N, C-alpha and C positions, 0 to 999 in steps of 0.2 A: 484480462484486458485485451481487447481486440486491437488489431493493427491500426484501425481507423482512430481509435482513442489514443494510441501511442503517437500518431502523427500530430494530433491536436495538442498533446502534452509537450511535444518538441517545440511548439510555437509559443508556449507560455513562458513567462519570466521566471527567474530562479526563485524569487520571493514567493510566488504563487505555488510553485512546486514544493518549497519547504513547508508551506502551510499544509499542503496535502500530505506530506510525509508525517508531520506531527499528528494529524488526524488519523492517519492509518496506523501509526504506532499506538495511539490511544485505543483505537478499535481492536487492534491485535491483542493488547494487554487485557482488555475487557473479555475478549473471546477466550483467551487462555485461562482466565479465572473461571469462566463458565464451564470450560471443559474439565478443569481440575475439581470443580465442585459437583460435577456430574449433571449439570443442567443442560449442557450443549452436547448433542449426539453427533452432529455433523462436523467431522474433523477436517473436511475439505475446505471449509471456510477459512481456517487458519492458514492452510497451504496457499490459497489464492491471495490472501492478504499479504503474506510474505513475498509472493511472486510480484504483486503489484508494487510493493514497497521497493523491492530490488530494482525493478524496471525504472521507477521514478528516480531513485538514487543514481542509477546509471546515466540517465538523461542529465541530471544535475552535474555530474562529474564531467560529462562531455562538453557542457556549456562553459565550465570554468576554465 
């Protein structure tokens, strides 16, 4: 996620960010199942999803 996107996320409300977190968690789970099944070869996708998830959760904690 680029710095520009992070600045946009900081302007969003907590509810919107929580929706994004739930979507990212679902996407992360699906990707991990693909990797375990041998269908997904690109492991970096999981790494980037985890990183984005952590960044959004950090923004939520700073807002509360």
